[in-house]
N, CA and C atoms of all chains as a GROMACS GRO file, in nm:
protein
  591
    1MET      N    1  -1.552  -0.617   0.473
    1MET     CA    2  -1.445  -0.687   0.488
    1MET      C    3  -1.343  -0.585   0.371
    2GLN      N    4  -1.380  -0.526   0.302
    2GLN     CA    5  -1.336  -0.469   0.167
    2GLN      C    6  -1.297  -0.317   0.241
    3SER      N    7  -1.410  -0.237   0.283
    3SER     CA    8  -1.369  -0.150   0.348
    3SER      C    9  -1.284  -0.121   0.460
    4ARG      N   10  -1.300  -0.236   0.528
    4ARG     CA   11  -1.204  -0.268   0.648
    4ARG      C   12  -1.062  -0.276   0.655
    5LEU      N   13  -1.056  -0.344   0.538
    5LEU     CA   14  -0.901  -0.364   0.462
    5LEU      C   15  -0.843  -0.214   0.415
    6PHE      N   16  -0.939  -0.138   0.364
    6PHE     CA   17  -0.880  -0.036   0.296
    6PHE      C   18  -0.848   0.085   0.392
    7SER      N   19  -0.967   0.064   0.514
    7SER     CA   20  -0.916   0.205   0.623
    7SER      C   21  -0.806   0.158   0.686
    8LEU      N   22  -0.749  -0.006   0.695
    8LEU     CA   23  -0.596  -0.057   0.759
    8LEU      C   24  -0.520  -0.012   0.674
    9ARG      N   25  -0.510  -0.021   0.526
    9ARG     CA   26  -0.422   0.007   0.453
    9ARG      C   27  -0.380   0.194   0.456
   10GLY      N   28  -0.484   0.229   0.448
   10GLY     CA   29  -0.488   0.339   0.450
   10GLY      C   30  -0.392   0.446   0.599
   11ALA      N   31  -0.442   0.377   0.712
   11ALA     CA   32  -0.352   0.400   0.820
   11ALA      C   33  -0.208   0.347   0.820
   12ILE      N   34  -0.180   0.259   0.780
   12ILE     CA   35  -0.076   0.211   0.757
   12ILE      C   36   0.049   0.285   0.670
   13TYR      N   37  -0.033   0.345   0.562
   13TYR     CA   38   0.045   0.435   0.467
   13TYR      C   39   0.072   0.594   0.530
   14THR      N   40  -0.038   0.597   0.617
   14THR     CA   41  -0.055   0.780   0.663
   14THR      C   42   0.042   0.739   0.753
   15LEU      N   43   0.040   0.642   0.859
   15LEU     CA   44   0.163   0.620   0.954
   15LEU      C   45   0.317   0.636   0.904
   16ILE      N   46   0.334   0.563   0.792
   16ILE     CA   47   0.478   0.556   0.736
   16ILE      C   48   0.484   0.667   0.670
   17LEU      N   49   0.427   0.778   0.615
   17LEU     CA   50   0.445   0.897   0.546
   17LEU      C   51   0.470   1.001   0.643
   18PHE      N   52   0.401   1.003   0.761
   18PHE     CA   53   0.406   1.105   0.847
   18PHE      C   54   0.498   1.037   0.915
   19LEU      N   55   0.556   0.953   0.965
   19LEU     CA   56   0.677   0.930   1.057
   19LEU      C   57   0.822   0.913   0.934
   20SER      N   58   0.789   0.900   0.839
   20SER     CA   59   0.904   0.948   0.777
   20SER      C   60   0.967   1.079   0.747
   21ALA      N   61   0.826   1.143   0.755
   21ALA     CA   62   0.875   1.331   0.706
   21ALA      C   63   0.908   1.370   0.847
   22VAL      N   64   0.856   1.325   0.932
   22VAL     CA   65   0.870   1.379   1.083
   22VAL      C   66   1.039   1.329   1.138
   23LEU      N   67   1.050   1.212   1.084
   23LEU     CA   68   1.217   1.198   1.130
   23LEU      C   69   1.318   1.266   1.052
   24ALA      N   70   1.284   1.265   0.899
   24ALA     CA   71   1.379   1.376   0.837
   24ALA      C   72   1.371   1.467   0.862
   25HIS      N   73   1.254   1.544   0.920
   25HIS     CA   74   1.300   1.693   0.983
   25HIS      C   75   1.324   1.698   1.112
   26PHE      N   76   1.304   1.629   1.231
   26PHE     CA   77   1.391   1.514   1.319
   26PHE      C   78   1.547   1.579   1.316
   27LEU      N   79   1.612   1.466   1.188
   27LEU     CA   80   1.744   1.446   1.195
   27LEU      C   81   1.822   1.576   1.129
   28ALA      N   82   1.725   1.628   1.063
   28ALA     CA   83   1.798   1.785   1.015
   28ALA      C   84   1.782   1.909   1.104
   29CYS      N   85   1.722   1.837   1.244
   29CYS     CA   86   1.730   1.952   1.350
   29CYS      C   87   1.632   2.039   1.296
   30GLY      N   88   1.530   2.033   1.248
   30GLY     CA   89   1.451   2.118   1.235
   30GLY      C   90   1.347   2.136   1.365
   31THR      N   91   1.290   2.253   1.383
   31THR     CA   92   1.190   2.287   1.451
   31THR      C   93   1.049   2.256   1.469
   32PHE      N   94   0.981   2.206   1.543
   32PHE     CA   95   0.865   2.179   1.565
   32PHE      C   96   0.799   2.286   1.637
   33ILE      N   97   0.666   2.371   1.535
   33ILE     CA   98   0.598   2.473   1.606
   33ILE      C   99   0.515   2.471   1.698
   34SER      N  100   0.479   2.360   1.687
   34SER     CA  101   0.364   2.350   1.807
   34SER      C  102   0.261   2.228   1.763
   35PRO      N  103   0.231   2.147   1.883
   35PRO     CA  104   0.146   2.030   1.846
   35PRO      C  105   0.059   2.017   1.795
   36SER      N  106  -0.022   2.108   1.773
   36SER     CA  107  -0.164   2.098   1.724
   36SER      C  108  -0.143   2.076   1.575
   37ARG      N  109  -0.006   2.141   1.544
   37ARG     CA  110   0.020   2.119   1.396
   37ARG      C  111   0.070   1.981   1.362
   38PHE      N  112   0.050   1.896   1.467
   38PHE     CA  113   0.054   1.727   1.441
   38PHE      C  114  -0.021   1.698   1.381
   39CYS      N  115  -0.166   1.716   1.473
   39CYS     CA  116  -0.276   1.688   1.403
   39CYS      C  117  -0.348   1.711   1.255
   40LEU      N  118  -0.333   1.873   1.259
   40LEU     CA  119  -0.326   1.897   1.131
   40LEU      C  120  -0.288   1.829   1.008
   41GLU      N  121  -0.133   1.802   1.036
   41GLU     CA  122  -0.069   1.725   0.918
   41GLU      C  123  -0.125   1.600   0.904
   42GLY      N  124  -0.130   1.519   1.026
   42GLY     CA  125  -0.169   1.342   1.010
   42GLY      C  126  -0.317   1.423   0.962
   43LEU      N  127  -0.429   1.504   0.953
   43LEU     CA  128  -0.555   1.512   0.875
   43LEU      C  129  -0.504   1.506   0.721
   44PHE      N  130  -0.425   1.607   0.771
   44PHE     CA  131  -0.400   1.616   0.589
   44PHE      C  132  -0.331   1.534   0.469
   45ILE      N  133  -0.248   1.413   0.563
   45ILE     CA  134  -0.214   1.316   0.442
   45ILE      C  135  -0.319   1.224   0.472
   46GLY      N  136  -0.375   1.169   0.551
   46GLY     CA  137  -0.555   1.087   0.556
   46GLY      C  138  -0.626   1.149   0.467
   47THR      N  139  -0.622   1.256   0.443
   47THR     CA  140  -0.692   1.334   0.351
   47THR      C  141  -0.642   1.292   0.211
   48LEU      N  142  -0.540   1.316   0.186
   48LEU     CA  143  -0.464   1.285   0.068
   48LEU      C  144  -0.465   1.161   0.037
   49LEU      N  145  -0.422   1.066   0.113
   49LEU     CA  146  -0.478   0.916   0.079
   49LEU      C  147  -0.622   0.867   0.068
   50TYR      N  148  -0.654   0.951   0.132
   50TYR     CA  149  -0.832   0.881   0.107
   50TYR      C  150  -0.847   0.911  -0.036
   51PHE      N  151  -0.835   1.023  -0.087
   51PHE     CA  152  -0.848   1.029  -0.257
   51PHE      C  153  -0.763   0.952  -0.322
   52GLY      N  154  -0.631   0.891  -0.291
   52GLY     CA  155  -0.547   0.833  -0.349
   52GLY      C  156  -0.565   0.659  -0.370
   53LEU      N  157  -0.655   0.613  -0.265
   53LEU     CA  158  -0.633   0.498  -0.230
   53LEU      C  159  -0.720   0.386  -0.336
   54ASN      N  160  -0.808   0.462  -0.391
   54ASN     CA  161  -0.873   0.361  -0.505
   54ASN      C  162  -0.814   0.293  -0.555
   55ARG      N  163  -0.714   0.334  -0.621
   55ARG     CA  164  -0.622   0.254  -0.752
   55ARG      C  165  -0.482   0.206  -0.659
   56GLU      N  166  -0.406   0.089  -0.701
   56GLU     CA  167  -0.280   0.096  -0.640
   56GLU      C  168  -0.190   0.200  -0.653
   57LEU      N  169  -0.125   0.219  -0.542
   57LEU     CA  170  -0.040   0.346  -0.536
   57LEU      C  171   0.096   0.268  -0.589
   58GLU      N  172   0.159   0.340  -0.714
   58GLU     CA  173   0.301   0.326  -0.751
   58GLU      C  174   0.330   0.446  -0.829
   59GLY      N  175   0.471   0.415  -0.900
   59GLY     CA  176   0.465   0.491  -0.970
   59GLY      C  177   0.466   0.658  -0.948
   60PRO      N  178   0.420   0.758  -1.037
   60PRO     CA  179   0.457   0.876  -1.006
   60PRO      C  180   0.356   0.966  -0.944
   61ARG      N  181   0.258   0.854  -0.890
   61ARG     CA  182   0.098   0.900  -0.801
   61ARG      C  183   0.217   0.858  -0.681
   62LEU      N  184   0.241   0.790  -0.642
   62LEU     CA  185   0.316   0.743  -0.536
   62LEU      C  186   0.436   0.825  -0.463
   63ALA      N  187   0.501   0.859  -0.591
   63ALA     CA  188   0.609   0.960  -0.587
   63ALA      C  189   0.594   1.100  -0.562
   64LEU      N  190   0.451   1.160  -0.611
   64LEU     CA  191   0.411   1.288  -0.591
   64LEU      C  192   0.366   1.274  -0.414
   65LEU      N  193   0.268   1.146  -0.404
   65LEU     CA  194   0.215   1.210  -0.250
   65LEU      C  195   0.333   1.178  -0.164
   66ALA      N  196   0.472   1.089  -0.193
   66ALA     CA  197   0.565   1.111  -0.091
   66ALA      C  198   0.616   1.252  -0.100
   67LEU      N  199   0.661   1.311  -0.247
   67LEU     CA  200   0.705   1.485  -0.227
   67LEU      C  201   0.638   1.563  -0.158
   68VAL      N  202   0.441   1.518  -0.158
   68VAL     CA  203   0.376   1.649  -0.123
   68VAL      C  204   0.378   1.615   0.068
   69THR      N  205   0.405   1.505   0.058
   69THR     CA  206   0.425   1.499   0.207
   69THR      C  207   0.535   1.532   0.322
   70GLN      N  208   0.609   1.540   0.222
   70GLN     CA  209   0.759   1.602   0.298
   70GLN      C  210   0.759   1.724   0.307
   71ALA      N  211   0.691   1.767   0.204
   71ALA     CA  212   0.701   1.959   0.160
   71ALA      C  213   0.590   1.995   0.293
   72ALA      N  214   0.497   1.934   0.321
   72ALA     CA  215   0.390   1.941   0.403
   72ALA      C  216   0.432   1.927   0.531
   73VAL      N  217   0.474   1.844   0.555
   73VAL     CA  218   0.572   1.853   0.684
   73VAL      C  219   0.623   1.953   0.736
   74HIS      N  220   0.736   1.999   0.625
   74HIS     CA  221   0.855   2.103   0.673
   74HIS      C  222   0.772   2.239   0.667
   75VAL      N  223   0.660   2.244   0.641
   75VAL     CA  224   0.572   2.374   0.595
   75VAL      C  225   0.482   2.387   0.730
   76ILE      N  226   0.431   2.261   0.743
   76ILE     CA  227   0.299   2.292   0.837
   76ILE      C  228   0.394   2.258   0.985
   77LEU      N  229   0.437   2.148   1.012
   77LEU     CA  230   0.530   2.140   1.126
   77LEU      C  231   0.628   2.248   1.190
   78GLY      N  232   0.718   2.247   1.054
   78GLY     CA  233   0.841   2.359   1.095
   78GLY      C  234   0.806   2.473   1.076
   79GLY      N  235   0.689   2.525   0.978
   79GLY     CA  236   0.658   2.656   0.955
   79GLY      C  237   0.761   2.718   0.895
   80MET      N  238   0.867   2.670   0.802
   80MET     CA  239   0.925   2.667   0.697
   80MET      C  240   1.044   2.782   0.794
   81VAL      N  241   1.073   2.718   0.879
   81VAL     CA  242   1.181   2.773   0.953
   81VAL      C  243   1.324   2.786   0.944
   82MET      N  244   1.321   2.647   0.932
   82MET     CA  245   1.492   2.606   0.902
   82MET      C  246   1.515   2.541   0.731
   83ASN      N  247   1.573   2.603   0.688
   83ASN     CA  248   1.618   2.610   0.541
   83ASN      C  249   1.766   2.557   0.512
   84SER      N  250   1.771   2.449   0.532
   84SER     CA  251   1.947   2.401   0.491
   84SER      C  252   1.979   2.317   0.351
   85SER      N  253   2.048   2.295   0.321
   85SER     CA  254   2.052   2.176   0.211
   85SER      C  255   2.061   2.036   0.273
   86ARG      N  256   2.114   2.043   0.433
   86ARG     CA  257   2.063   1.924   0.501
   86ARG      C  258   1.931   1.900   0.516
   87MET      N  259   1.851   1.975   0.526
   87MET     CA  260   1.717   1.952   0.542
   87MET      C  261   1.666   1.928   0.415
   88LEU      N  262   1.674   1.952   0.303
   88LEU     CA  263   1.653   1.960   0.188
   88LEU      C  264   1.714   1.784   0.173
   89ALA      N  265   1.791   1.761   0.178
   89ALA     CA  266   1.872   1.636   0.118
   89ALA      C  267   1.792   1.502   0.253
   90TRP      N  268   1.797   1.543   0.374
   90TRP     CA  269   1.687   1.424   0.473
   90TRP      C  270   1.565   1.435   0.407
   91HIS      N  271   1.506   1.548   0.378
   91HIS     CA  272   1.359   1.526   0.290
   91HIS      C  273   1.360   1.435   0.152
   92ALA      N  274   1.474   1.446   0.104
   92ALA     CA  275   1.498   1.395  -0.058
   92ALA      C  276   1.467   1.245  -0.015
   93VAL      N  277   1.618   1.230   0.086
   93VAL     CA  278   1.609   1.054   0.141
   93VAL      C  279   1.492   0.986   0.190
   94PHE      N  280   1.407   1.077   0.276
   94PHE     CA  281   1.288   1.021   0.335
   94PHE      C  282   1.174   0.967   0.221
   95ALA      N  283   1.184   1.070   0.119
   95ALA     CA  284   1.071   1.094   0.046
   95ALA      C  285   1.100   0.936  -0.035
   96LEU      N  286   1.243   0.915  -0.085
   96LEU     CA  287   1.243   0.753  -0.157
   96LEU      C  288   1.235   0.627  -0.050
   97LEU      N  289   1.244   0.658   0.093
   97LEU     CA  290   1.249   0.558   0.172
   97LEU      C  291   1.088   0.531   0.176
   98SER      N  292   1.004   0.665   0.210
   98SER     CA  293   0.845   0.609   0.206
   98SER      C  294   0.798   0.557   0.090
   99TYR      N  295   0.869   0.590  -0.015
   99TYR     CA  296   0.825   0.517  -0.145
   99TYR      C  297   0.826   0.425  -0.147
  100TRP      N  298   0.991   0.346  -0.130
  100TRP     CA  299   1.020   0.238  -0.127
  100TRP      C  300   0.928   0.126  -0.026
  101ALA      N  301   0.893   0.214   0.070
  101ALA     CA  302   0.815   0.094   0.202
  101ALA      C  303   0.650   0.106   0.134
  102ILE      N  304   0.620   0.196   0.090
  102ILE     CA  305   0.462   0.188   0.027
  102ILE      C  306   0.428   0.084  -0.099
  103ARG      N  307   0.586   0.112  -0.147
  103ARG     CA  308   0.559   0.018  -0.279
  103ARG      C  309   0.596  -0.154  -0.234
  104LEU      N  310   0.623  -0.195  -0.123
  104LEU     CA  311   0.681  -0.287  -0.073
  104LEU      C  312   0.528  -0.358  -0.020
  105SER      N  313   0.456  -0.245   0.061
  105SER     CA  314   0.356  -0.237   0.126
  105SER      C  315   0.264  -0.314   0.026
  106GLU      N  316   0.235  -0.220  -0.087
  106GLU     CA  317   0.114  -0.274  -0.168
  106GLU      C  318   0.156  -0.393  -0.262
  107LYS      N  319   0.256  -0.418  -0.235
  107LYS     CA  320   0.296  -0.560  -0.319
  107LYS      C  321   0.244  -0.690  -0.228
  108PHE      N  322   0.239  -0.640  -0.111
  108PHE     CA  323   0.207  -0.731  -0.017
  108PHE      C  324   0.057  -0.733  -0.017
  109TRP      N  325  -0.023  -0.633   0.002
  109TRP     CA  326  -0.167  -0.613  -0.013
  109TRP      C  327  -0.228  -0.652  -0.119
  110HIS      N  328  -0.144  -0.654  -0.242
  110HIS     CA  329  -0.193  -0.712  -0.364
  110HIS      C  330  -0.165  -0.850  -0.398
  111LYS      N  331  -0.033  -0.904  -0.351
  111LYS     CA  332   0.000  -1.047  -0.377
  111LYS      C  333  -0.047  -1.133  -0.250
  112GLY      N  334  -0.055  -1.067  -0.113
  112GLY     CA  335  -0.033  -1.111  -0.035
  112GLY      C  336   0.025  -1.220   0.014
  113LEU      N  337  -0.024  -1.360   0.057
  113LEU     CA  338   0.065  -1.469   0.076
  113LEU      C  339   0.167  -1.507   0.031
  114LEU      N  340   0.128  -1.491  -0.116
  114LEU     CA  341   0.249  -1.493  -0.237
  114LEU      C  342   0.377  -1.425  -0.245
  115PHE      N  343   0.343  -1.329  -0.162
  115PHE     CA  344   0.455  -1.213  -0.156
  115PHE      C  345   0.554  -1.204  -0.010
  116VAL      N  346   0.459  -1.272   0.104
  116VAL     CA  347   0.541  -1.358   0.218
  116VAL      C  348   0.618  -1.448   0.212
  117LEU      N  349   0.555  -1.570   0.170
  117LEU     CA  350   0.594  -1.679   0.168
  117LEU      C  351   0.715  -1.712   0.054
  118PRO      N  352   0.838  -1.775   0.042
  118PRO     CA  353   0.859  -1.824  -0.082
  118PRO      C  354   0.762  -1.913  -0.179
  119ILE      N  355   0.770  -1.856  -0.312
  119ILE     CA  356   0.695  -1.900  -0.397
  119ILE      C  357   0.639  -2.043  -0.411
  120ASN      N  358   0.714  -2.128  -0.411
  120ASN     CA  359   0.662  -2.252  -0.381
  120ASN      C  360   0.581  -2.309  -0.284
  121SER      N  361   0.674  -2.273  -0.131
  121SER     CA  362   0.579  -2.297  -0.042
  121SER      C  363   0.415  -2.264  -0.024
  122ALA      N  364   0.430  -2.129  -0.119
  122ALA     CA  365   0.307  -2.076  -0.113
  122ALA      C  366   0.210  -2.111  -0.166
  123ARG      N  367   0.252  -2.144  -0.293
  123ARG     CA  368   0.169  -2.217  -0.421
  123ARG      C  369   0.101  -2.357  -0.326
  124ARG      N  370   0.206  -2.440  -0.306
  124ARG     CA  371   0.187  -2.560  -0.214
  124ARG      C  372   0.069  -2.541  -0.134
  125LEU      N  373   0.076  -2.437  -0.072
  125LEU     CA  374  -0.039  -2.420   0.085
  125LEU      C  375  -0.152  -2.370  -0.020
  126LEU      N  376  -0.146  -2.283  -0.080
  126LEU     CA  377  -0.294  -2.220  -0.164
  126LEU      C  378  -0.357  -2.342  -0.244
  127VAL      N  379  -0.289  -2.412  -0.286
  127VAL     CA  380  -0.327  -2.553  -0.349
  127VAL      C  381  -0.387  -2.629  -0.276
  128SER      N  382  -0.347  -2.657  -0.159
  128SER     CA  383  -0.406  -2.761  -0.078
  128SER      C  384  -0.520  -2.664   0.013
  129LEU      N  385  -0.503  -2.534  -0.018
  129LEU     CA  386  -0.627  -2.488   0.078
  129LEU      C  387  -0.746  -2.444  -0.033
  130ILE      N  388  -0.707  -2.493  -0.138
  130ILE     CA  389  -0.821  -2.391  -0.257
  130ILE      C  390  -0.862  -2.494  -0.331
  131SER      N  391  -0.759  -2.555  -0.386
  131SER     CA  392  -0.812  -2.680  -0.511
  131SER      C  393  -0.831  -2.824  -0.400
  132THR      N  394  -0.955  -2.831  -0.324
  132THR     CA  395  -0.944  -2.936  -0.314
  132THR      C  396  -0.989  -3.076  -0.344
  133ASN      N  397  -0.986  -3.068  -0.473
  133ASN     CA  398  -1.009  -3.173  -0.554
  133ASN      C  399  -0.905  -3.292  -0.526
  134SER      N  400  -0.776  -3.227  -0.495
  134SER     CA  401  -0.651  -3.325  -0.532
  134SER      C  402  -0.660  -3.397  -0.385
  135GLN      N  403  -0.749  -3.346  -0.268
  135GLN     CA  404  -0.726  -3.435  -0.118
  135GLN      C  405  -0.804  -3.551  -0.114
  136PRO      N  406  -0.731  -3.669  -0.080
  136PRO     CA  407  -0.773  -3.781  -0.102
  136PRO      C  408  -0.948  -3.775  -0.027
  137ALA      N  409  -0.954  -3.719   0.091
  137ALA     CA  410  -1.083  -3.744   0.169
  137ALA      C  411  -1.185  -3.713   0.137
  138VAL      N  412  -1.118  -3.566   0.027
  138VAL     CA  413  -1.268  -3.527  -0.062
  138VAL      C  414  -1.283  -3.606  -0.195
  139LEU      N  415  -1.187  -3.747  -0.219
  139LEU     CA  416  -1.220  -3.774  -0.332
  139LEU      C  417  -1.264  -3.876  -0.277
  140TYR      N  418  -1.253  -3.950  -0.162
  140TYR     CA  419  -1.351  -4.056  -0.115
  140TYR      C  420  -1.491  -4.010  -0.093
  141CYS      N  421  -1.498  -3.903  -0.044
  141CYS     CA  422  -1.641  -3.834  -0.011
  141CYS      C  423  -1.721  -3.865  -0.168
  142LYS      N  424  -1.670  -3.781  -0.212
  142LYS     CA  425  -1.697  -3.750  -0.387
  142LYS      C  426  -1.770  -3.927  -0.418
  143LYS      N  427  -1.686  -4.042  -0.399
  143LYS     CA  428  -1.661  -4.185  -0.452
  143LYS      C  429  -1.796  -4.180  -0.382
  144PHE      N  430  -1.829  -4.177  -0.258
  144PHE     CA  431  -1.910  -4.240  -0.166
  144PHE      C  432  -2.040  -4.204  -0.228
  145LEU      N  433  -2.048  -4.044  -0.224
  145LEU     CA  434  -2.165  -4.017  -0.274
  145LEU      C  435  -2.210  -4.048  -0.394
  146THR      N  436  -2.129  -4.004  -0.500
  146THR     CA  437  -2.190  -4.058  -0.628
  146THR      C  438  -2.242  -4.207  -0.607
  147LEU      N  439  -2.160  -4.329  -0.524
  147LEU     CA  440  -2.247  -4.473  -0.505
  147LEU      C  441  -2.346  -4.450  -0.478
  148TRP      N  442  -2.353  -4.340  -0.335
  148TRP     CA  443  -2.490  -4.364  -0.278
  148TRP      C  444  -2.603  -4.323  -0.363
  149ILE      N  445  -2.574  -4.198  -0.430
  149ILE     CA  446  -2.648  -4.158  -0.532
  149ILE      C  447  -2.743  -4.266  -0.649
  150ASP      N  448  -2.606  -4.330  -0.698
  150ASP     CA  449  -2.647  -4.429  -0.773
  150ASP      C  450  -2.745  -4.552  -0.707
  151ARG      N  451  -2.710  -4.569  -0.585
  151ARG     CA  452  -2.763  -4.661  -0.539
  151ARG      C  453  -2.942  -4.634  -0.487
  152SER      N  454  -2.903  -4.546  -0.465
  152SER     CA  455  -3.063  -4.471  -0.416
  152SER      C  456  -3.147  -4.439  -0.546
  153ALA      N  457  -3.051  -4.440  -0.640
  153ALA     CA  458  -3.185  -4.432  -0.783
  153ALA      C  459  -3.248  -4.526  -0.818
  154HIS      N  460  -3.124  -4.637  -0.779
  154HIS     CA  461  -3.187  -4.794  -0.791
  154HIS      C  462  -3.266  -4.895  -0.718
  155SER      N  463  -3.273  -4.835  -0.597
  155SER     CA  464  -3.304  -4.880  -0.471
  155SER      C  465  -3.453  -4.869  -0.457
  156LEU      N  466  -3.534  -4.933  -0.364
  156LEU     CA  467  -3.649  -4.925  -0.345
  156LEU      C  468  -3.738  -4.878  -0.458
  157ARG      N  469  -3.686  -4.923  -0.557
  157ARG     CA  470  -3.817  -4.937  -0.657
  157ARG      C  471  -3.909  -5.068  -0.649
  158ALA      N  472  -3.826  -5.164  -0.542
  158ALA     CA  473  -3.933  -5.312  -0.583
  158ALA      C  474  -3.955  -5.290  -0.420
  159PRO      N  475  -4.041  -5.380  -0.381
  159PRO     CA  476  -4.129  -5.339  -0.200
  159PRO      C  477  -3.965  -5.382  -0.141
  160PRO      N  478  -3.997  -5.293  -0.014
  160PRO     CA  479  -3.903  -5.315   0.100
  160PRO      C  480  -3.811  -5.413   0.101
  161LEU      N  481  -3.871  -5.528   0.098
  161LEU     CA  482  -3.828  -5.661   0.124
  161LEU      C  483  -3.721  -5.720   0.032
  162LEU      N  484  -3.750  -5.671  -0.103
  162LEU     CA  485  -3.663  -5.684  -0.231
  162LEU      C  486  -3.536  -5.639  -0.259
  163ALA      N  487  -3.560  -5.485  -0.207
  163ALA     CA  488  -3.463  -5.382  -0.251
  163ALA      C  489  -3.326  -5.433  -0.163
  164VAL      N  490  -3.224  -5.414  -0.240
  164VAL     CA  491  -3.091  -5.450  -0.202
  164VAL      C  492  -3.045  -5.344  -0.122
  165MET      N  493   1.667   3.982   0.473
  165MET     CA  494   1.657   3.858   0.408
  165MET      C  495   1.533   3.864   0.316
  166THR      N  496   1.522   3.832   0.216
  166THR     CA  497   1.353   3.887   0.134
  166THR      C  498   1.326   3.706   0.152
  167PHE      N  499   1.220   3.700   0.076
  167PHE     CA  500   1.140   3.577   0.064
  167PHE      C  501   1.184   3.468   0.009
  168TRP      N  502   1.233   3.520  -0.106
  168TRP     CA  503   1.333   3.425  -0.204
  168TRP      C  504   1.446   3.375  -0.169
  169GLN      N  505   1.517   3.433  -0.042
  169GLN     CA  506   1.670   3.411  -0.028
  169GLN      C  507   1.628   3.330   0.043
  170SER      N  508   1.529   3.304   0.138
  170SER     CA  509   1.523   3.262   0.258
  170SER      C  510   1.453   3.097   0.245
  171HIS      N  511   1.340   3.154   0.114
  171HIS     CA  512   1.260   3.018   0.081
  171HIS      C  513   1.320   2.952  -0.028
  172GLY      N  514   1.378   3.026  -0.140
  172GLY     CA  515   1.403   2.978  -0.276
  172GLY      C  516   1.417   2.843  -0.255
  173PRO      N  517   1.524   2.786  -0.191
  173PRO     CA  518   1.576   2.650  -0.178
  173PRO      C  519   1.493   2.549  -0.197
  174GLU      N  520   1.406   2.547  -0.084
  174GLU     CA  521   1.283   2.440  -0.084
  174GLU      C  522   1.199   2.466  -0.157
  175ILE      N  523   1.195   2.524  -0.255
  175ILE     CA  524   1.062   2.578  -0.318
  175ILE      C  525   1.117   2.533  -0.449
  176ALA      N  526   1.238   2.560  -0.487
  176ALA     CA  527   1.311   2.515  -0.565
  176ALA      C  528   1.306   2.363  -0.577
  177TRP      N  529   1.370   2.292  -0.454
  177TRP     CA  530   1.368   2.124  -0.429
  177TRP      C  531   1.221   2.079  -0.486
  178LEU      N  532   1.107   2.158  -0.407
  178LEU     CA  533   0.978   2.096  -0.458
  178LEU      C  534   0.956   2.122  -0.587
  179LEU      N  535   0.977   2.203  -0.675
  179LEU     CA  536   0.950   2.211  -0.810
  179LEU      C  537   1.034   2.150  -0.910
  180ALA      N  538   1.171   2.086  -0.852
  180ALA     CA  539   1.221   2.020  -0.911
  180ALA      C  540   1.188   1.836  -0.867
  181GLY      N  541   1.139   1.816  -0.793
  181GLY     CA  542   1.075   1.674  -0.741
  181GLY      C  543   0.934   1.667  -0.848
  182LEU      N  544   0.876   1.798  -0.842
  182LEU     CA  545   0.776   1.835  -0.892
  182LEU      C  546   0.775   1.767  -1.097
  183ALA      N  547   0.920   1.828  -1.117
  183ALA     CA  548   0.931   1.856  -1.232
  183ALA      C  549   0.985   1.672  -1.324
  184LEU      N  550   1.034   1.626  -1.223
  184LEU     CA  551   1.084   1.461  -1.241
  184LEU      C  552   0.963   1.400  -1.254
  185ILE      N  553   0.881   1.409  -1.179
  185ILE     CA  554   0.732   1.326  -1.147
  185ILE      C  555   0.670   1.334  -1.277
  186THR      N  556   0.662   1.502  -1.330
  186THR     CA  557   0.599   1.504  -1.454
  186THR      C  558   0.668   1.404  -1.557
  187VAL      N  559   0.849   1.451  -1.576
  187VAL     CA  560   0.875   1.409  -1.667
  187VAL      C  561   0.864   1.211  -1.679
  188TRP      N  562   0.828   1.172  -1.520
  188TRP     CA  563   0.810   1.013  -1.541
  188TRP      C  564   0.700   0.961  -1.603
  189THR      N  565   0.586   1.049  -1.531
  189THR     CA  566   0.470   1.076  -1.596
  189THR      C  567   0.474   1.021  -1.749
  190ILE      N  568   0.526   1.147  -1.781
  190ILE     CA  569   0.506   1.188  -1.977
  190ILE      C  570   0.597   1.041  -2.046
  191ILE      N  571   0.679   0.959  -1.955
  191ILE     CA  572   0.783   0.893  -2.027
  191ILE      C  573   0.672   0.776  -1.989
  192ARG      N  574   0.651   0.748  -1.916
  192ARG     CA  575   0.534   0.604  -1.872
  192ARG      C  576   0.412   0.600  -1.945
  193ARG      N  577   0.341   0.723  -1.984
  193ARG     CA  578   0.242   0.718  -2.115
  193ARG      C  579   0.260   0.708  -2.201
  194TRP      N  580   0.401   0.764  -2.263
  194TRP     CA  581   0.445   0.732  -2.414
  194TRP      C  582   0.516   0.603  -2.404
  195ARG      N  583   0.549   0.489  -2.346
  195ARG     CA  584   0.565   0.402  -2.353
  195ARG      C  585   0.458   0.309  -2.321
  196ASP      N  586   0.384   0.340  -2.272
  196ASP     CA  587   0.230   0.290  -2.270
  196ASP      C  588   0.132   0.276  -2.387
  197ARG      N  589   0.167   0.385  -2.424
  197ARG     CA  590   0.056   0.415  -2.557
  197ARG      C  591   0.041   0.290  -2.641
   0.00000   0.00000   0.00000
């Protein structure tokens, strides 16, 4: 489950980084030199994330990842053909956006339900699911089992006819 | 057009980004020490 979870997480981050970089390049009217470079770029980002995903992605590590991805898309996909201030600005904007998106996503992976639902309702849900002690049915079962164990322990010591 | 004239801005962009990240890392380490 752990490895499956991390591969899903990695795939989502790869997609976020890749799409944000390609969109930045596209919006700045950059050229894409060949389709096969898309695969190379995807592989590059996937490899970067494979080595970077062992810890929570945040702060400078995540910023470095976003920056390197933007630079790599510009170099690998565009072949450094178009270099205008507009291109650099779009790449900077989308580096920030991908940083923000992955930061939110990391919070989701680490906090799960607590991040998605409002705090109070999430807590109530978790309490009802996890701490089953407060459930009336559980209390009833506990009481019944305690009584039954008590009765079993003290009964059948006499001959069956006299046992309660 | 020389290499630096055509690719200077993007290399400067990358170096500026790396410098910012380095400064950020140093500040965080100094704060967390």
